[in-house]
C-alpha positions in Angstrom: 0.1 -0.2 0.1 1.5 3.5 -1.3 1.8 5.9 1.3 1.0 9.8 0.4 2.0 12.9 2.8 0.2 16.4 2.4 2.1 19.8 1.7 1.8 22.5 3.7 -0.2 25.6 1.2 1.9 27.9 -0.4 0.9 31.6 -1.7 -1.1 31.3 -4.9 1.1 32.7 -7.9 0.0 34.6 -11.3 -2.3 33.0 -13.2 -1.8 32.4 -17.1 -3.7 31.3 -19.7 -2.5 27.5 -19.8 -4.4 27.4 -16.5 -7.5 29.4 -17.6 -8.0 27.1 -20.8 -8.0 23.9 -18.3 -10.3 25.7 -16.5 -12.8 26.0 -19.1 -12.5 22.8 -20.0 -12.9 21.2 -17.1 -16.2 23.8 -16.2 -17.9 22.6 -19.8 -17.0 19.1 -18.5 -18.7 19.5 -15.3 -21.4 21.9 -17.0 -22.1 18.4 -19.5 -22.1 16.0 -16.6 -24.1 18.0 -14.1 -27.1 18.3 -17.5 -27.1 14.5 -18.1 -27.3 13.8 -14.7 -30.5 16.2 -14.4 -32.4 15.6 -17.8 -34.1 12.8 -17.1 -34.7 13.5 -13.1 -36.8 15.6 -10.7 -33.5 18.1 -9.5 -32.9 17.3 -5.5 -31.3 19.4 -2.7 -27.9 18.1 -3.6 -28.1 18.6 -7.4 -29.1 22.4 -6.4 -26.3 22.9 -3.9 -23.9 21.1 -6.9 -25.5 23.3 -9.7 -24.8 26.3 -7.1 -21.3 25.4 -6.9 -20.7 24.9 -10.0 -22.1 28.5 -11.3 -19.8 29.8 -8.6 -16.5 27.9 -10.0 -18.0 29.3 -13.5 -17.7 32.8 -12.0 -14.7 32.8 -11.0 -13.3 31.4 -14.0 -15.2 34.7 -16.1 -13.9 36.9 -13.4 -10.2 35.7 -14.0 -10.0 34.6 -10.3 -8.8 31.1 -11.6 -7.0 30.4 -8.2 -10.9 30.3 -6.4 -11.6 28.5 -9.2 -9.6 25.9 -9.4 -10.3 25.0 -5.7 -14.4 24.9 -6.0 -14.0 22.4 -9.5 -11.4 20.7 -8.0 -14.2 19.6 -5.0 -16.9 19.1 -8.1 -14.8 16.9 -10.2 -15.0 13.7 -8.8 -11.9 11.5 -10.3 -13.8 9.1 -12.7 -12.9 7.6 -16.5 -14.1 10.3 -17.5 -12.5 13.1 -16.0 -8.4 11.2 -14.8 -7.1 12.5 -17.8 -8.3 16.5 -16.9 -7.0 15.6 -13.4 -3.9 14.1 -14.6 -3.4 17.9 -17.0 -3.7 19.9 -13.9 -1.1 18.4 -11.8 1.0 18.6 -14.3 0.8 22.2 -15.3 0.6 23.0 -11.5 4.1 21.6 -11.7 5.6 23.1 -14.5 4.7 26.8 -12.8 6.3 25.4 -9.7 2.7 25.3 -7.3 4.3 22.1 -6.2 1.6 20.9 -3.0 -1.3 21.9 -5.2 0.5 19.1 -7.9 0.5 16.9 -5.0 -3.0 17.1 -4.1 -4.3 16.5 -7.4 -2.1 13.6 -8.0 -3.4 12.3 -4.5 -6.5 12.9 -4.5 -6.7 10.4 -8.1 -4.6 8.2 -6.2 -7.5 7.8 -3.3 -10.7 7.3 -5.7 -12.1 4.1 -6.0 -13.0 2.8 -9.5 -10.1 3.4 -11.3 -7.7 1.3 -13.8 -4.5 -0.1 -11.9 -2.8 1.8 -14.7 -4.6 5.1 -14.3 -3.9 4.9 -10.6 0.0 3.6 -11.3 0.2 6.7 -13.3 -0.6 9.1 -10.7 1.7 7.0 -8.8 4.5 8.3 -11.2 3.9 11.7 -11.5 3.0 12.4 -7.6 7.1 10.7 -7.3 7.6 13.8 -9.8 5.7 15.8 -7.7 8.2 15.2 -5.0 11.0 15.3 -6.9 10.7 18.9 -7.8 9.5 19.8 -3.6 12.7 18.5 -2.7 11.7 14.7 -0.9 13.9 12.5 -2.3 13.3 9.8 0.1 9.3 9.5 -0.7 10.2 10.2 -4.3 12.6 6.9 -3.8 9.9 4.9 -1.8 7.3 6.1 -4.7 9.5 4.9 -7.4 11.4 2.2 -6.3 7.8 0.5 -4.9 6.7 1.0 -9.1 9.7 -0.6 -10.1 8.8 -3.9 -7.8 5.3 -4.0 -9.4 6.6 -3.4 -13.3 4.8 -1.1 -13.8 6.0 2.1 -15.5 9.4 0.5 -15.2 11.5 2.7 -17.3 10.5 5.5 -16.7 10.5 5.4 -12.5 14.1 4.1 -12.9 14.9 6.8 -15.2 14.0 8.9 -12.0 15.6 6.7 -9.3 19.1 7.4 -11.2 18.3 10.8 -11.3 17.7 10.6 -7.6 20.9 8.8 -6.7 23.0 10.7 -9.2 21.6 13.8 -7.3 22.4 12.0 -3.7 26.1 11.1 -5.2 24.8 7.2 -4.2 27.2 5.8 -7.1 26.4 2.6 -5.9 23.0 2.2 -6.7 23.1 4.4 -9.5 25.2 1.6 -11.3 22.7 -1.2 -10.4 19.7 1.0 -11.8 21.6 1.4 -14.6 22.2 -1.4 -15.3 18.2 -2.8 -14.7 17.5 0.5 -16.8 19.5 -1.2 -19.7 18.1 -4.2 -19.3 14.6 -2.5 -19.0 14.8 -0.1 -21.6 17.3 -1.6 -24.0 19.8 1.3 -24.3 23.2 1.8 -24.1 24.2 2.9 -20.8 27.6 2.0 -21.0 29.2 5.3 -20.8 27.1 6.6 -17.9 28.6 3.2 -15.7 32.0 4.1 -16.2 31.9 7.4 -15.2 30.2 6.1 -12.4 33.3 3.7 -11.2 35.6 6.6 -12.2 33.7 8.9 -9.6 33.8 6.4 -7.2 38.1 4.6 -8.3 38.7 9.1 -7.9 37.3 8.5 -4.2 39.5 5.8 -3.3 42.6 7.7 -4.8 41.3 10.5 -2.2 41.1 7.6 0.7 45.0 6.2 -0.3 43.5 3.2 -1.7 44.9 2.8 -4.9 43.8 -1.3 -5.0 40.4 -0.4 -4.7 41.0 2.2 -7.1 42.1 0.1 -10.0 39.6 -2.1 -9.4 36.8 0.2 -10.3 38.8 1.2 -13.2 38.9 -2.2 -14.7 35.1 -2.6 -14.2 34.8 1.1 -15.7 36.7 -0.1 -18.4 34.7 -3.4 -19.0 31.7 -1.8 -19.1 32.9 1.3 -21.2 35.7 0.9 -23.2 36.6 3.4 -24.7 36.4 5.5 -21.2 38.6 8.6 -22.0 37.8 9.1 -17.7 39.4 5.8 -16.7 42.8 6.2 -19.2 42.9 9.5 -17.7 42.4 8.5 -13.7 45.1 5.6 -15.0 48.1 7.9 -16.4 47.9 10.4 -12.8 47.7 6.9 -10.3 51.1 6.3 -13.1 52.6 9.7 -12.5 52.5 9.1 -9.3 54.9 6.1 -8.8 57.0 7.7 -11.4 55.8 4.7 -13.8 56.0 7.0 -16.8 55.9 4.9 -19.6 52.9 3.7 -18.3 51.8 7.2 -17.6 52.8 8.2 -21.6 51.4 4.6 -23.0 47.9 6.3 -20.4 47.4 9.1 -21.5 48.4 8.5 -25.7 45.3 6.2 -25.1 43.1 8.6 -24.3 43.9 11.2 -27.3 43.2 8.3 -29.4 40.1 7.7 -28.0 38.6 11.0 -28.3 40.6 14.0 -30.1 38.7 16.7 -28.5 40.5 15.9 -24.9 44.1 16.9 -26.3 44.0 20.7 -24.5 43.5 18.4 -21.2 45.7 15.9 -21.5 49.0 16.9 -23.7 50.5 19.1 -20.5 50.7 16.5 -18.8 51.4 14.5 -21.8 54.1 16.3 -22.3 56.0 16.3 -19.2 55.9 12.7 -18.7 57.9 12.1 -22.2 60.2 14.2 -20.7 60.0 12.7 -17.8 60.5 8.9 -19.4 64.2 10.0 -21.4 61.7 10.3 -24.8 62.5 14.9 -25.6 63.9 13.1 -28.9 60.4 11.8 -29.9 57.8 15.2 -28.6 58.7 17.8 -31.7 57.6 14.7 -33.7 54.6 13.8 -31.3 53.7 17.7 -31.9 53.6 17.9 -35.6 51.5 14.7 -35.4 48.8 16.4 -33.3 49.2 19.9 -35.0 48.1 17.9 -38.2 45.3 15.9 -36.4 43.5 18.6 -34.4 44.3 21.8 -36.1 44.1 23.2 -32.4 46.1 25.6 -30.8 47.4 24.2 -27.7 50.0 21.7 -29.8 50.7 24.9 -32.0 52.2 26.6 -29.1 53.5 24.1 -27.6 55.2 23.3 -31.1 56.2 27.4 -31.3 58.2 26.8 -28.2 60.0 24.1 -29.4 61.1 26.2 -32.3 62.1 29.3 -30.1 64.1 26.8 -28.1 65.9 25.1 -31.4 66.0 27.5 -33.9 65.5 31.2 -32.4 62.6 33.5 -32.5 62.2 33.9 -36.5 61.8 30.5 -37.1 59.3 30.0 -34.6 57.5 33.1 -35.7 57.0 32.0 -39.0 55.9 28.9 -38.1 52.9 30.4 -35.2 52.1 33.2 -38.2 51.6 30.2 -41.1 49.2 28.6 -38.9 46.9 31.7 -37.5 46.8 32.3 -41.1 45.4 29.0 -41.9 43.2 28.9 -38.7 42.8 32.0 -37.0 43.0 32.6 -32.6 43.4 34.8 -30.4 44.9 32.5 -27.9 47.8 32.1 -30.7 47.5 35.9 -31.2 48.4 36.5 -27.8 51.3 34.1 -27.4 52.9 35.5 -30.9 52.9 38.9 -29.0 54.4 38.2 -25.6 57.2 35.6 -27.7 57.9 39.3 -29.2 57.3 41.3 -26.0 61.5 42.0 -25.2 62.2 43.1 -28.6 63.9 46.5 -27.1 62.5 49.0 -29.5 60.3 51.6 -27.7 57.5 52.2 -29.1 57.0 49.2 -30.8 57.2 47.4 -27.5 54.3 49.9 -26.2 52.3 49.2 -28.6 53.0 45.2 -28.3 52.0 45.7 -24.3 48.6 47.5 -25.4 47.9 45.3 -27.8 48.3 41.8 -25.8 46.5 43.9 -23.2 43.7 44.2 -25.2 44.4 40.2 -26.2 44.2 39.4 -22.8 40.9 40.9 -21.9 38.9 39.5 -24.8 40.2 35.9 -23.6 39.3 36.7 -19.7 35.7 36.3 -19.6 35.3 33.7 -22.6 33.7 30.5 -21.8 36.2 27.6 -22.6 33.9 24.4 -22.7 30.5 24.1 -23.7 28.0 21.3 -23.6 26.9 19.5 -27.3 23.9 18.8 -26.2 22.5 21.9 -24.0 25.1 24.6 -25.0 25.4 25.5 -21.5 29.6 26.8 -21.3 31.6 27.4 -18.0 35.1 27.9 -17.9 35.8 24.4 -16.1 35.7 21.0 -17.3 32.6 18.7 -16.6 32.3 15.1 -16.5 28.3 15.3 -16.0 26.7 18.7 -17.4 25.2 20.5 -14.8 22.6 21.9 -17.0 21.1 19.4 -18.8 22.6 16.3 -16.6 24.8 14.2 -20.3 27.5 13.0 -19.1 30.8 13.1 -21.6 29.0 15.7 -23.6 32.0 18.7 -22.7 33.8 19.9 -25.1 36.3 22.8 -25.5 35.2 25.5 -27.4 36.2 25.8 -30.9 37.2 28.4 -32.8 38.6 32.3 -32.7 38.6 32.6 -29.4 38.4 29.7 -28.4 40.8 26.4 -29.5 
């Protein structure tokens, strides 16, 4: 048996056209029921009272007093096979408006009424669980969704909501179990999501100084998602801590080869690891390869540094300018100006300082990363988009002011 809870009233919000339209539909339906029931029967006192309340509600509606009209029509409209869809719609509209207490009462009213099908009642339970989630009552929502899963009712939807709850609560072990259930119930790939859960648990194990548990979790991450860039990066950092430079270099290269877009995050550590492993002579050739494959400014700047060290400023500037002509980049321009900032021609030096400051200010407030699903942007990389809640969708922004 399902237990429901009452939520105290909150101040009503301003009415909108959606509520008005729904109220008008509900009023027409109730009016039809009144006319249909009264056509063949003599009016009794209860029927007169019913009609009186109906016209009072209609009067509230016509005078744009939707909140009062809602209360009247909800009391009059008995939940049955003919009106249950209207009650669903009304509850959902309340939830979208943020009036969660009213949505909860509406869906509780459906659950409490006899004579409905089991499917209609379980749908009301699903809607009520969503109301609880919107209200932040995650424990109550979890109980409802878990019960629906146990009863094999609306299982994929209930599992998706449970997954959302466990992600919010950062209960990654439960999230893994639910994601595996969802993959079976909904025939959808959940490998990359489950892989991220294992990676989060591995990072927690590293913080707790338990490298063996971390490696075990990373193996499970790879079993779930063989192409996990995140797992490769964690393995590379762990190898660095152990000063196993060759292993770290291999892990960084594996991350890059799995997803070229991760290069800006991988490259600085990758070059340090190659140097620590005694493979400095391979770095120029590696950077040439990365420049050709990605056309990003990060490997170009690193290659420019090597040109400057080995062949001098002019050769470095020539290489960088040639790339900027093909792929304009404010970051590249900033480095070019900075590279020549110590040339001792006073007037030109002053002009360069002004130009350098302008490019830095231009880049200062530019977002660096953007979610490919919802467009959310920011300065930090996120494995889990804080806006659309998708995993592995955040990439470096490309273009003149980006990568």
